[in-house]
C-alpha positions in Angstrom: 90.4 74.4 92.7 91.4 77.9 92.8 94.5 77.6 95.0 96.9 74.9 94.9 96.5 72.5 97.0 100.7 72.1 97.0 100.7 74.9 97.9 98.7 75.3 100.7 99.5 71.9 102.5 103.3 73.1 101.9 102.2 76.4 104.3 99.7 74.1 106.5 102.7 71.6 107.0 105.7 74.6 107.5 103.0 76.4 110.0 102.6 73.0 112.0 106.4 72.3 112.3 106.6 73.1 115.7 103.7 70.5 117.2 106.6 67.9 115.6 106.7 66.0 118.6 102.7 65.8 118.8 102.5 64.6 114.9 101.3 61.1 116.3 97.9 62.8 117.3 97.5 65.3 114.5 95.9 64.0 111.4 95.7 65.8 108.2 93.0 65.1 105.6 93.3 67.3 102.5 90.3 65.9 100.4 86.9 65.0 101.4 84.8 64.2 99.1 82.3 61.0 98.5 84.2 59.0 96.3 86.8 59.8 98.7 84.9 58.9 102.1 85.1 55.7 102.8 89.3 55.8 102.8 89.8 59.0 105.2 87.2 57.6 107.4 89.1 54.5 107.5 92.1 56.9 108.0 90.4 59.4 110.7 89.5 56.7 112.9 91.2 56.3 116.4 93.0 53.0 117.3 91.9 52.1 120.9 94.7 53.6 123.7 93.5 56.8 121.7 89.5 57.2 122.5 90.2 58.8 126.1 92.0 62.0 124.4 89.8 64.9 123.7 89.1 64.9 119.9 88.7 67.9 117.9 87.5 68.2 114.1 89.3 71.3 112.7 87.5 72.2 109.7 88.3 75.1 106.9 89.4 75.3 103.3 89.7 77.6 100.3 91.9 80.3 101.1 93.9 80.8 103.2 91.8 83.7 105.5 90.2 80.7 106.2 93.0 78.0 106.5 95.2 79.8 109.0 93.2 80.9 111.6 92.5 77.0 111.8 96.0 76.6 112.1 96.6 79.1 114.4 94.0 78.0 117.1 95.8 73.9 116.3 99.1 75.2 117.7 97.5 76.5 120.7 95.3 73.7 121.3 98.0 71.0 120.9 100.2 73.9 123.5 97.6 73.0 126.0 96.5 69.7 125.8 99.0 67.9 123.9 97.4 64.4 124.0 94.4 66.0 121.9 93.7 63.8 118.6 93.3 66.8 116.4 92.2 66.2 112.4 93.0 68.9 110.1 89.9 68.4 107.5 91.2 70.7 104.5 91.5 72.1 100.6 89.1 69.5 98.9 88.4 69.5 95.4 84.6 68.5 97.0 82.4 67.4 99.6 79.0 66.6 100.1 77.4 66.2 103.8 76.9 62.4 103.5 80.7 62.2 103.9 80.5 64.9 107.0 78.4 62.1 108.3 80.7 59.8 108.1 84.0 61.5 109.2 82.0 62.3 112.5 80.7 58.8 112.9 84.2 57.0 112.4 86.0 60.1 114.1 83.4 60.6 117.2 84.7 63.8 118.1 83.7 65.8 121.2 83.9 69.5 119.2 83.9 70.5 115.7 85.6 73.9 115.4 84.6 76.1 111.8 86.8 79.1 110.2 84.9 79.2 107.6 85.4 77.9 103.3 83.2 75.4 101.4 84.7 72.9 103.2 83.5 73.3 106.8 79.8 74.1 106.5 78.5 70.4 105.3 80.8 68.6 108.3 80.2 71.9 110.6 76.1 71.2 109.8 76.4 67.7 110.0 77.9 68.5 113.8 75.1 70.0 114.3 71.9 68.1 113.1 74.4 65.1 115.4 74.4 67.5 118.8 78.4 67.7 118.4 79.5 70.5 119.9 80.0 72.9 117.5 82.4 76.6 117.5 82.6 79.4 114.9 85.2 81.4 114.2 84.0 84.7 112.7 87.0 86.4 110.9 84.8 89.3 108.7 83.6 92.1 110.5 80.2 91.3 108.6 79.1 87.1 109.3 77.9 85.6 106.0 74.9 84.0 106.0 76.3 80.5 106.4 77.7 81.4 109.8 74.3 83.4 111.0 72.6 80.1 110.0 75.4 77.3 111.2 75.1 79.9 114.6 71.9 78.7 115.7 73.7 75.0 116.1 76.8 76.9 117.7 78.3 76.7 121.5 80.1 79.8 120.8 81.0 82.2 118.3 84.2 83.5 118.6 84.3 87.0 116.7 87.0 89.4 116.2 85.1 92.9 116.1 82.5 93.6 118.9 80.3 95.6 115.8 79.9 91.9 114.6 78.0 90.4 117.8 75.3 92.3 116.8 75.1 90.7 113.6 74.6 87.3 114.9 70.6 86.8 116.5 72.2 84.6 119.4 74.4 87.4 120.7 75.1 85.6 124.1 77.1 83.4 122.1 79.3 85.6 120.3 83.0 85.9 122.3 85.0 89.0 120.9 88.6 87.7 121.3 90.6 88.6 117.9 91.2 87.0 115.3 93.6 84.0 115.6 97.1 84.8 114.1 99.5 82.1 113.2 102.2 80.7 116.0 105.0 81.8 113.3 104.2 85.5 112.9 104.0 86.2 116.5 107.8 85.0 116.7 109.1 88.4 115.5 111.3 87.8 113.0 113.8 91.1 112.2 114.0 93.6 109.6 117.3 92.2 108.1 116.4 88.8 108.5 113.5 89.3 106.7 114.7 91.5 104.2 118.2 88.9 103.6 116.0 86.3 102.8 114.5 88.0 99.6 117.4 90.6 98.5 120.7 90.0 98.2 123.1 91.8 101.2 124.2 93.5 98.0 121.1 95.0 96.7 119.7 95.9 100.6 123.1 96.9 101.5 122.6 99.7 104.4 119.2 98.6 105.5 117.6 102.2 105.0 116.2 101.4 101.8 112.1 101.0 101.8 110.3 97.4 101.4 106.6 98.1 100.2 104.9 94.2 100.3 102.1 93.9 98.2 99.4 91.2 98.9 96.2 90.0 96.9 95.4 87.1 98.7 96.4 83.9 98.4 94.5 83.8 95.4 95.5 87.1 93.8 93.7 89.9 92.6 93.8 90.7 89.3 93.4 94.5 89.1 95.4 95.1 92.2 98.5 93.1 89.9 97.6 94.8 86.8 98.0 97.7 88.7 101.7 97.1 89.8 102.7 95.9 86.6 101.7 99.9 85.3 103.6 101.5 88.0 106.4 98.9 89.1 109.4 100.3 86.4 108.5 104.2 87.2 109.1 103.8 91.0 112.0 101.3 90.5 113.6 103.9 88.2 112.3 106.3 90.3 113.5 105.5 93.9 116.9 103.5 94.5 116.1 102.9 97.4 112.8 101.3 96.8 112.0 97.4 97.2 109.2 95.2 95.9 107.6 91.7 97.5 105.3 91.3 95.6 102.4 88.2 95.7 100.6 87.4 92.2 98.6 84.6 93.5 99.1 81.5 91.7 97.0 82.3 88.9 97.9 85.2 87.6 102.0 84.2 88.3 102.8 82.9 85.0 101.5 85.8 83.5 102.8 88.4 85.5 106.1 86.7 85.6 106.3 87.2 82.2 105.8 90.9 81.5 108.2 91.8 84.2 112.1 92.4 83.9 114.2 90.9 85.6 114.6 93.9 88.8 117.3 93.4 91.9 115.0 95.4 93.9 111.8 93.1 92.5 110.8 89.9 94.1 107.9 88.4 92.4 105.9 85.0 93.9 103.0 83.1 93.3 102.3 82.5 97.2 104.6 83.9 99.9 105.5 80.7 102.6 107.1 82.7 104.8 105.0 85.5 105.6 107.1 86.0 108.9 109.5 86.9 107.0 107.6 88.9 104.3 106.0 90.9 106.8 109.1 92.0 109.3 111.1 92.9 105.8 108.3 95.2 105.0 107.9 99.0 105.5 104.8 99.6 104.2 101.9 96.8 103.1 99.4 97.5 99.7 96.7 94.7 99.9 93.7 93.4 99.8 91.6 93.7 102.9 90.6 90.3 103.7 90.1 89.8 107.7 92.9 87.7 108.4 95.0 89.7 106.4 94.3 92.8 108.4 94.6 90.8 111.4 98.1 89.9 110.7 99.5 93.0 109.7 98.0 94.1 113.2 99.6 92.0 114.4 103.1 92.8 112.6 102.2 96.2 113.6 102.8 97.7 109.8 101.2 100.6 108.2 98.8 99.8 104.7 97.1 101.1 101.4 94.3 98.4 101.4 91.8 98.4 98.5 89.1 95.8 98.9 87.7 93.4 96.4 84.7 94.5 95.0 84.1 90.5 94.3 83.7 89.3 97.8 80.3 88.0 98.9 78.9 90.3 100.6 81.2 93.2 101.1 83.2 92.0 103.7 86.8 93.7 102.4 84.9 97.1 102.3 83.9 96.9 105.7 86.7 95.7 107.1 88.3 99.0 105.2 86.4 100.8 106.5 86.9 99.2 110.6 90.7 99.8 109.8 89.9 103.0 108.1 88.0 104.4 110.6 90.3 103.4 113.7 93.1 105.1 111.7 94.9 101.8 110.7 95.4 102.9 107.3 96.8 105.2 105.5 93.8 104.5 102.0 92.2 102.6 100.9 90.4 102.5 97.8 87.4 101.3 96.4 86.3 99.7 93.3 89.6 98.9 90.3 92.7 100.2 91.7 93.9 101.3 88.1 95.8 104.2 90.0 96.7 103.4 93.5 98.6 106.0 95.5 101.9 106.5 94.9 104.2 104.6 97.5 106.7 107.8 96.6 104.8 110.5 97.9 103.8 107.8 100.8 107.4 107.8 102.2 108.4 111.5 101.2 105.6 113.4 102.7 103.8 110.7 105.9 107.6 109.3 107.4 105.0 110.8 110.8 101.9 109.5 110.0 103.5 105.9 109.1 105.1 105.0 112.8 102.3 106.8 114.3 100.3 104.3 112.9 102.6 101.2 113.6 102.4 102.3 116.4 98.4 102.0 117.0 98.4 99.1 115.0 100.6 97.0 117.6 98.4 98.2 120.3 95.5 97.4 118.5 96.1 93.9 117.6 95.4 90.8 119.4 98.1 88.3 118.9 97.1 86.0 121.6 92.9 85.4 120.4 93.7 81.5 120.0 95.0 81.4 123.5 92.0 82.5 124.1 89.9 80.5 122.0 92.0 77.5 122.9 91.1 77.5 126.8 87.2 78.6 125.3 87.1 75.6 123.1 89.2 73.0 126.4 86.0 75.0 129.0 83.3 73.5 126.6 84.4 69.9 126.7 85.4 70.3 130.4 89.2 69.3 129.4 91.5 70.7 132.0 94.9 71.8 130.1 97.2 70.1 131.7 94.6 66.7 131.9 97.4 63.9 130.6 
């Protein structure tokens, strides 16, 4: 596993906490492999009084960019249809297509929703081959080959960008909805509350400081971490009103933490579970250009500097960054290793007007209700009324 299962499970359960009243109808399968499929297929089975309810499988995994859209869609599906039976499949150590067939046979879903990641491919392929209704949520500006192929089996393909429609062979299946954003990020926290979560009152004090949020994605970004490591001390020493919230990623955290000195203006963590508070606290975001991160930045209405990863397949992050830059939604984007990211000091000193303008533009373009629209489409596909008990 590249990502700590405990980290993702904590985050999933935290983001699904508002759905606690529906707990008996929500099942989370955290690992489905051939070796474990018999036990987990049994756990996924429905009791007699549950078989008349809508049954949905959500398949996602690998990174937060795949899991968080599924969480967002789950939030709104349960709001619109509280009696729906949901099986959330993710965080595997491995999964074979035979395990996917076994789960489909046992759970008998009315529809399968895939939001990407290596977990979702076998279960979606199995659904397509068995004639079970399948939907795809494509969050990147340019889809990968897996989603293009699976779209041939899909009833609907939910995309975030108008330009993405042209990437699919059957364009009539595409619905432009935007990317689904987690409920916790749609319930806006105040800047003051966000800052108090990461820094003591004595440090943030008057509230006139600037907070930079550094995100390398849930897995971290080594080049970005190294660049920030070289700059953080200089940045904080030059400006006493500058604060850094730095998500290093799980793999890099121990090394980064051992190399930085304690500083009251620095908050460093392997993984940020409370992203709503992190976005609320930030004045500027320095980030990789994952599609879901870009969508969350838009929903938060924050100016950003994007550094697309050169290691992501098919150049997804490069295309995402170009879209954001072309729409004047980010200050800058760097191609290749970020050996010298733009100085945050210069950004704040020279571009106060620009940061305000970018925030306003981001909020206008953001589609925070994308998950609601997707959930309604899914319910209409299986002919279940949102008011049906």
